[in-house]
N, C-alpha and C positions, 0 to 999 in steps of 0.2 A: 458229310455227304458221301455216298458210296463212290468208290474209285473206278475209273474206266480202265485202269492199267491192266487189271487181271482178266478182263473179259473182252475188251475191244481188240480185234485183230491188229497186230502191229505190222508195219511194213518193214522191208529190209533195212530202211534207214533208221529204224528204231529197234534194231536187233539187240541181242543180249550184250555184245561187247560194250555198248554205251550204257547199258542199264546197271551193270555192276551187280553185286550180291543183293539178294532180296532184303528189303527193309520194310518196316511198317509204313503205311501211307501217312499215318499221323506224324511220324517222325520225318518223313520226306517233306510234308507240307510245312511242318514247323521249321525245319532247317532252311527251306526256301524262303519262308517269311523272315527268318533271321538274316539271311543274306540280303533280302530286299531292304530290311531295316538298316543293315550295315551300309548298303549303298547310299541310302538316303542320308545317313549320318556323316558321310564324307562331306556333304554340303551343309548339313544342319547342326553340326556339333556345337556351334556357338549358342544354340538354344539351351544347352546344358549349363551355360554360365549365366542364364537369366535374361539373355537378350531376346528381342522380338524380331519378327520378320516383316518389318514395315518398309524396308527398301529405300529410304531416303527420298530425295527430291524427285527422282524419276518414278516413284511408285504411286500408282493410283490409290493404293490403300492408305498411304500417308496423306496425300493431298485431298482425299475425299472419302474413300471407303470406310475408314475408321469412324469418321463423323457420322456417316449414314447408319452404320451398324450400332454405334453407341446410342444414337437417338432412338432407333428401333427397339433396342434391348431395354433402355431405361423407360421408354414409354410403355412397353409391355409390362414390366415389373410394377410400374406405377398404376396403370389403368386396367391391366388384365386383358389387353387387346392390342393387336397390331395397329399402329397409327395409320390413318388413311391420308393425312395431309402433312406435308413438310413446309413450314412457313419460313424456313431459315435461309433459303436460297432463291434468287431470281424472283422475288415477289411472291413466292409460294408455288408449289406444284404437288400433284398427287403423289403420295409416297408409294403406294402399291402399283398403281397403273403406270406411272412413269419409270418404275424400276429403280431400286436402290440396293442392288446386290442380292444376296442369298436370303431374301426375306422369309421364304417358306422352305428353304432347303434345311435338312436336319442340322447342319452346323449352326443354324440360328439358335437352336435349343441350348447349345453350349454357352451362349452368351447370357442365358437366363440363370446359369448356375455358377459361373466363374467370371473373373474380370474379362472385359471385352477383348483387350489386346491379347491375352492368353488364349482365349477361345478362338480368335481369328488365326493365330499362329498354329495352334494345335490342330484346327480343322484342316489347314493346308498340309501340315506335316503328315497327318494320318492318310490323307488322300495320296500324298507323294509315295508313301510306302505301299499303299494298296494298288497303285498303278502297276508296280512291278509284280506284286503277288497275284493280282487278278490275271495278268498276262500269263504268268506261270501256270495258273490253274486252267486257263483256257487252252494253253498248249498241251497240258497233260490230258485234257479231255479229247484233244485231237489225236492222241496216241503218241505224242512225242515223248522221248525219254526224259527222265528227271534232269539230266545234264543239259539237254537242249532247251528244255522249258525254262530253266533258271537263267541261261544265257539270254534267251528272248526276253524274259521278264526284266532283268537288270538293264538290258539294252534299251528297252522302251522307257523304263523308269528314268534313266539318265539321259535319254536323247534330248537334244537341245530344245525342241519345240515344247517339251513337257517341263523339263527342269528349269528352264529360264523364265517360266511364267510366274514363279513364286515371288521372287523379289520385287518385280513390278506390281505385285498385288493383284494379279489376274486370277483370283481364286476360282471363279466360275469356270474359266477355261481349264484349270487344273482338275476341277471336279469332273467335268465331262471327259477329259483325257483318261482319268482313272476309271470311269464307268464304261468306257468303250470296250475293253476286254470282257468286263462283266456282262454287258449286253450281248456280245457275240457268244459268250459262254452259255448264257441262259437259253438263247435260241438254239444253240447246238444241242443242249440237253433236251429241249422240247421236241425238236423235229428229228434229229438223227437217233437219239436215244429213247424217244417215245415217252418222255417224262411229262405227262399232261400238266402236272402241278407247276412246271416251269413256265407255262404261259402266264400264270398268275404272277410268278416272280418277275417275268419279263415286263409285265404291266407296271410293277413297282419301279423297276429300273428305268423304264421309259419316263415315268413321272419325275424321277430324280434327275434324269438327263435334261428334261425340259426346264425344270426349276433351277438347274445349275447354270445354264447359259443358252439363251434362245438361239443365237446364231450358230454356235457349235452343234447344238441339238438338231438343227434343221438338216445339216448335211450328214450327221451321224444316223438320223432316221432314214435318210436316203440310202446310206451304206447298209444299214440293217435290212432294209427292204430287198436290196440286191442279194444280201447274204441269205435271207429266207428263201428267195427264189432258187439260189444255188442249192441249198440244203434240200429243198422239196423236189427239184427236178434233175439235178446234175451230180449230187454228192454220190461218190462211188461206194460209200459205206452206209447209205440210207437203207432202211429196212425194206424188204421185198414187198411187204404188205402196207407200206406207207401210202396214204392217200394224199398226194401233193396239194390238191385244192383244199382239202380239209385243213392241212397244216398251215397253208397260207391264210385261210379263213380265220383260224384260231389266232395266228400271229396278228392279223389285222384287228381282230377284236381286242387283243391285248394292248395294241397301240392305242385304240380308241379309249379303252378303260384307263390306260395310263395317262392319256391326254385329259380325260375327265377328272383325274385326281388333281391335275394342275389348273382346273377351271377357276379357282379362287384367285389365281395370279394371271392366267392367260386372258380371261374374259375382260377384266378391267384394262389390261394392256391393249388388246385389240380395239376396245372402245376409245382408248386414249389416242391412238395413232392419228386420227383426223385433226387433233388439236396440237400435234407435235411438229417439230421441224421436218418429220418424214411423212407428213400428210401429202396427198396427191398434189403435185405442183409446188411442194414446199422446197426450201433451200437444200435439205438433205435428201434429195431424191435424184434420179436420173443417172445416166451412164457415167458421167464423170465422178459422181459421188460413189456409186456402186463399185467402180473399178479402182478406187483409191485404196492404198495399202494392200494391194495384191502382192504376190511373190513374183518379182521380175524373173523371167527365165534366165537372165544373166547371173542370177544369184544361186543357180543350181550347184555351182562349185562349193557353196557354203556347206553342203552336206558332208563334204570330205575335208575342206580347208576353209574354216570360218573367216580367217583373216583375208581371204581373197577379196571380199567386199568390205572388209573392215568391221571391227567389233565395237559397238557402243560409240564412243566419241570419234573413232576412226571410220565410221560407216560412211561410204560414199555412193551407196546405191540410189535407186530412183525414188524411194520413199522419203518423205521429209525427215522422219526419225525412225529408229529401230532399236528397241530395248529388249529384244529376244534374239534367238538364233535357231536355225534349222539344223544345226550340226548333228550328224549321226555317228560319225567316226568310221574308221577303216574297217574294223572287225565286223560290225553288223552289216555293212554294205557288202563286204567280201563274202560273208557267210550266206547272205541273201542271194548273191550271184551263184553260189555253189548249189543252191536249192533248185536251180532251173533244170537240172538234169534228172531230178527225182522221177522215177517211173511209177513207183507205187502210189505216190500222191500227185500224179501228174495233173489231174483235174483241179485239185485244191491249189496247187502251185500256180497253175494258169489263172484260176479265179482270183487269187490274192494278188498275183502279178498284174493282171488287168485292172483290178481294183486300185492298186497303188498308182498305176499310171493314170487312171481315170480321175482320181481325186487330186493327183499332182497337177493335171491339166486344169482342173477347176481352180486350184489355188493360184494359178497364173492369172486368173481373172481376165481382164480386158487386154492383156498382152498377146493373147492368141485368139483366133476366131472361134475356138472351141467353146468359149464361155457364152457367146452371144445367144444361142438358142435357149440356154438355161435362164439367162437374164430375161428374155422375152416371154418365156412360156411358164416358168415355175412361179407360183404365187409368192408374193412378198419378197422375192429376191431383189427387186429394184430398191428395196428399203434396207438392204444388207450391204455393208461395205467390209473392207479388210478380209478379202477372200484368202489372204495368206494364212489366216488361222486354220484353214481347212487342211493344212499340211500335216496336222497331227494324225490324220487317217492314213496317208501314205507311210508315215513314220511307223505307225502301229503295224501295218501290214508287212512292211519290210522287216521289222524286228521279228515277227512271227515266222516269216520266211527264213530269217537268219537261224531260227531254231531248227527248221527243216534242214537247212544246209549243214548245220553242225552235226545233226544225226547222221547225215550222209557221210560226212567227213569221218566220224568215229567208226562208222561201219565200213570204212575204206571203200566206199562206193563212188568216190570222186576220182577221176583220172589225175595222176600227179601233174600231167601237163596242164590241165585246167587250173589246178591250184597255183602252179608257178606263173601262169599267164596273169591271173588275178593279182598275185603279189607283185609281179614284175610291172604291171601297169601302174599300180599305186606307187611303187618305188620311183618309176620314171617321172610321174607327175610331181611327186614330192621333191625329187632332185631338180627338176626344172624350176620349181618355185624357189628352192634354196639358192640357186645361182642367179636368180633374178629373171628367169626366162618367162615368167607369167606376167610380168609387169606390163609388157606390151599388149597382152590380151586384155588385161584389166583396163588399160587406157582406151582400147578400141571399143569396149563395152560401156564406158561411162558416158553420161550425158555431158555436154560441154561445161555446164555450170558446176560440175563436180570434179573436173580434171585436177584442180588443186588438191582436193581430198584424196584422189588416187595417188598423187605424188607423195603426199604426206604419209600415206599408208604403206609405202614401199618397204620400209624396214620391218614393219609388222608382218607384211606378207612373207618376206624372206624368213623371218624368225618362226612364223607359224608353219611354213613349209618344212623347216628343219625339225620342228616339234613333230609334225606329221611323219617325217621320215623315220624318226626314232621309234614311234609307235607302230609304223608299218613293219619295220625291221623286227621288233619284238614280237608283234602278233604274227608276222609272217613265218617266223621260226616255229612257233607253236602250230600253226596251220600245216606247215610242211611236215613236222614231226608226227602230228596226229594222222595225216594222210598216209604217211609211210609206216605207221604202226610202231614208231620209235618210243612213244610215251603212252602210258595207260590213260583211259578215258577220264578218270578222276583227276589225274595230273593235268591233262589238257584243259579240262573244265576249270580247275582252280587257276591255272595260269591265264587263261583267257578272261576269267572274271577279274583278276588283278589288273591285267593290261587294259581291259575294256573300261573298268572303273576308273583307273588313273587317267586314261585318255579323255573320257568324257568329263571327269572332274576338272581336269586342267583347263577346259574351256568353260564349263558351266559356272565355275567359282567366280568368274569375272562378273556374273550377273547377280551376285548375292551381296546385299548390303544389309547388315543387321543394325538394330536400333535398341536404345534403352527402353525400359517400360514406358507405357503411355503416360504414367504420372510424372515422369521426367521429360519425355518427349513433348508433351502438351502441357507443360507446367504453366501456371498463371504468371503474368507479369503485371506491371502497373496499369496498362491499358485494359487488358481483359478483366482484371480485378475491378476496375472502375465500372466497366460496362455491365458486368454481371450484377452490379448493385442497382442498375437503372431499371425501373419497372418497364416491362414490355407493354405495348408494342412500340417499336421504333425500327429504323434501319440504319445501316452503316455502309459507307463506301470505303474500301481499302484502296486508295488511289496509288499507293506506292508498293503494293504487293508485299507488305510486311508480313502478312499471314497468307501464305500461298493458297490460291484456289478456294476450296471449301473448308479450310481449317477452322475458321471462326465458328462454324456450325458445331464443332466439338465443344465449344464453350457456351453454346446456346445463344449466340449473338447473331441476330438476323442481319443478313447482308443483301444488298441489292444486286450482287454479282455472285460468283462462285464457280464451281466446276461440276458439271453433270453430263451434258451432252444431249439430254433428251427433255430439256425444260420446255415450257409452253411456247409455242411458236409465236403467238401474238405478243408475249412479253419480249421475246427476242426482237421482234419488229419495232416495238415501241422504244426499246432501249438502244436500238441501232447496233445489234450484235455483229452484223457483217462489217461494220466500221469500227470494231473494237469497243462497242458499247458507248460510243461517244455521246449519244443523246442523254445518258444519265447525268452528264455534267452540266446540263442546261438548268436554269433556275426553275422552270416549270416542273421538271422531273423531280427536283429535290422536294417540292411541295407535294406533288402528286403521289410520290412513293414514300412520303414521310421519312426522308433521309435527314436524320437529326445529327449524325456524327460523321466525321471524315477522318480517315487515318492516313497520314503522310509520313515519310521517313524522317523528315526534319521540320523545323519551324520555317514558316514563310507566310507572308501576308495572304490571307484568304478572305475576301470580302464577305461579310455576313456571318463569319465564324470567329470563334475565339478559342485559344488553347486551354484545355482543361487537364491534360496530362502532358508534361514536357517530354522531349525525346527520351525514350526508355528502351533498354535492350529487351529483346524477346527470346523465347526458348529456341528460336529458329535462326539464330545468328543474324538477325536483322534489327533495325531500329524502328520504333513506332512512336508517332506523336499524335495525340488525340485532340481533335477540334470538335466543338459543339456549336450548333447553329445558334445565332443570337436570338432567334424567334423559333420556339418549338413548333414544328409543323404538325398539323392535325393528322391523325390516322383515319378519322372518319369525318365527312363533311356533308351537310345537307344543302342540296342545290334546289333553289325554287324554280329554276327554268332549265330546259334542256334543248339541245339541237340534234337533229338526226342527220348524220353524214355518212358518206361511204367510207370504207376502210382507209383509202388513200387520203381522203379529205381530213379524216380524224387524226391520222398520224401527223400530217403537215400542220394542222391547227395546234395540236398539243405542244409541240416543240417551238411554236412561234412565240417569242417573248411578249407579244402584244396580247396574247390570249390569257384570260384569267381562269386558271383551273379551279379556283375556289368559289366561283360564282355560277358556272354553267357545266352541266353534265352533258357529255357528248355520247349519244346513243347511236347504235347502228341504224342505217336508213330503213331497215326492215322491222324496227322495234314497234311494238303496239302500245308503248307507254303513252299516257295521257297528260304527262307533265306539260305545263305551258311552254310554248316555243320561246326560245331566247331571242330577244330583240334589244339592241342597245337603246338606252343605257341599261345594263343588266342590274336587276334589283339586288339589294344586299340581303343575304340570307338572314332569316329571323329565327332560325332554329340552330342551337348549338348541339353538336354530337360529342359525347365523351365515352371513350371505351372504359367500361368498369371491370370487365373480366376478359382475359385473353389467354388462350392456350392454342396448341397445335390443332387447328381445325375447328375451333369453337370460340365464340366471343359474345359478349353482351355490350350493348351500346345504349346509353341513356340519352334521351332527347329533352332539351329544355327550350321553351318557346313554341311558337306555332306559326304555320303558314296557312294562307287562306285556301290553298288548293293542294292537290297531291304534289309532292316533291320527291327528289331522288336522294337517298342516302348513299354516298359513294365512299367505299372503304378501300384503303390502300393495300389491298391484297388481291391476288389474281382470281379472276372468275373462272369457274369450271362448272359444267352442268350439275355436278353432285353437291353444290352448295344449296342449303335450304334456309329458310327464314321464318321467323314468327314476329309479328308486330303486335305488341300488347297481348301476347298469348294466342293470336289468331294467325293462320297460315299467311305468309307474305309472298310477294312475287320478287324473285331474284333475277336480275338482268345483268348484262355486260355493259359497262360504260367506260369511256375514255380508252377505248380499244381493247383493254385487257382486264380492267378492274371490276370488282363486285359493286353492284348497285341494287338497292331495294326500294320499291315503291313505298312511300311514307304518306299515309293519309293525314289530313289536318288533325292536329291535337294528339298525335301518337306520342307515347312517352318512352317506350323501350323497344329495341329490336334485338332479337337473338338470332345469331347465325351459327350454323354447324355444317360440317362436311360429312356426308354419309352416302356411300355408293350402293344403290340397289343392285347394280351388276355384281359387285363384290359379294353381296348377300346371296344372290342367286348362285354365284360361283361356289360359295362355301357349301351350299346344299348339294350341288352337283359333285363337288369334291368328296363329301362324306359318302354319298351313294356309290361313287366310283371306288372309293377305298374299300367299302364293304364288298363290292363286286370282285375287286382284285383279290381280297382276302379269301373270298369263296372260291375263286378260280385256283388259288394256290393251295388252300388247306383241304377242301372237299376231296379232291382226287387222292390226297394222302391217306384218307381214312375210309373212303367209299370205293369199292372195286369199280373200275371203269373198263373192264375187259381183261384180256390176257396180258399179264405183265411181260414186258420186254425182258429178254434174258441179259441184254447188254446193260452194264452198269457204267456210271460216269464218275470220273474223279471229281 
């Protein structure tokens, strides 16, 4: 891509003292990439020994993400299509609509050509490096020097909110964090530099952002909208003949086209929301839900001193848990402060400064009144929680401002008094913490139930403050020497990169836990070996958490529980999710959900079950004992009668031990079914149902016997509108029964029922995605080869 360095006017802060001798831009960019790669390897070097980045017990990738991605990859390689239904968790849920990670993000392609664990790790590692390099390229396009751009890139790459997302397995957050500078960069090219083809590139970037992580994308698109407005109306370097409304119009079209590319994912997702816990009036909605896991303002000190609120096990803040950090380090914050006096880029500095403050306030969520209007007025915000994740935007903007500040420093445009005030303030803060002076402040900010945690964290706070003091001293000397002209720009850059890298590494490394290969990590044991030989369908309850969360899915063992967070709302209600899924342990639920096996840590009497695998060690340092039901529960049952009840009545009836789930189908009170009404004594079913074929989202059920009237075939799998049925080769009617399960109308004499899951919305979404891809490609490539007017003289890096 052409470079902006030679043609875009540079400000005094990017003057020649910081630029050094002329080099080729290819060499500049390659060297910057190497530095970003080196910064990443400070944390990722264990990958060179064959370890994987699965993060241990705290990692979502370990407890669920790997299972989701393995299932998707293996299904695609087997069937040539993305699976639409996941039957292995919570009685089944849509695979695409309910979200199972980066299903359509390009990293999914890696899983088709290499082992899934390697592909997952490689995808995150690549994005980690690109986070820094894209920031570097964006800063170069702004006109910052190479030195300043590299500092900004490495600072953002290693900043806590980015670097600490990898080990917990938050790959989607990392993807969007990496794409943030790329999105700002493409808009800058399109609007400031008049590169029309960049609108098409921006459309592709928008699609990647949305496919990466919905929640992060929501607020990044808001930030990009503000960035486009700035570039169109307020940018001091915009072209004199720029039509701002045209630029905004093209930007909006690019967002619409980018959104269209994601239709195959987004349309099923939006259709799914009313069936999820985040449906209107559902348990995962409302103010309390939306404001959970925001960034408490009291944790603002974490940006400079992460031990103030405690790290990982020492965390005492207001959130229940915290497996990441917002730590930015002294040098990026100090350099960002030095940017505030830049006169040549005053508008830009003000815009990014206001942007950083704006999104910082949003990340505080409900802790300040600022968030409330956005909660009330912006669509879908009421369904989004964990506003603390928005902090990646202030972090990005502050790191870019750090680049501006470094250019000012190298140009000796910063008064020495300002430099000394910034350094002195940080020294005073660190000294105060070192001698225990911050402990009282920490105790005053803590909620009463966390005061013991504050006391336990006291030694970590002091040692962390001492660590900060060391890096403030080291970095402060370099800042002073650069401001005074005592060291050359290259020396200053090299020194700051070393101190910046070591500073951030010393905190970030605490969030990294590496694992052996999946073949070792998820090795078979006696229990999994036994269950993998049992023909599906059936279900398991892991009552002792021998296999954490969704791990059993990696072995293709269907579980009545798991870890997902967005499973079907009605299943949660039936299982008693709010009460720890206690309803699953009732006898009726064992029959209704075809729970054939029970896993416990050790042997104990379990009525109705017998041991088939004695206590055995697992690959997860736990013990598992497998019990099998004395009577194999049916996966499909034909009910000759039904009762139509309200949702509340149905829930209460199902868990009532006096109710026979094998004789009566409970239908919604709005059902149009003509099955005979149930009246005691309930008739004994005359038709036996046998599942003859079963796979993810498809099954065949043979029927033997006959009823005199239409009956209901109830299947132990969750209902969703996209289930379809054929009865003896003719279209059948699929209903919802027993609050959440599939039911099919069975006429007298029927012999076979075929069920399959297929989403028409997904099919429409694929068509829209293909059309949008072609439009984006046309927007990108046509302007490259077809003259669209006078070329801009400005080039971009």
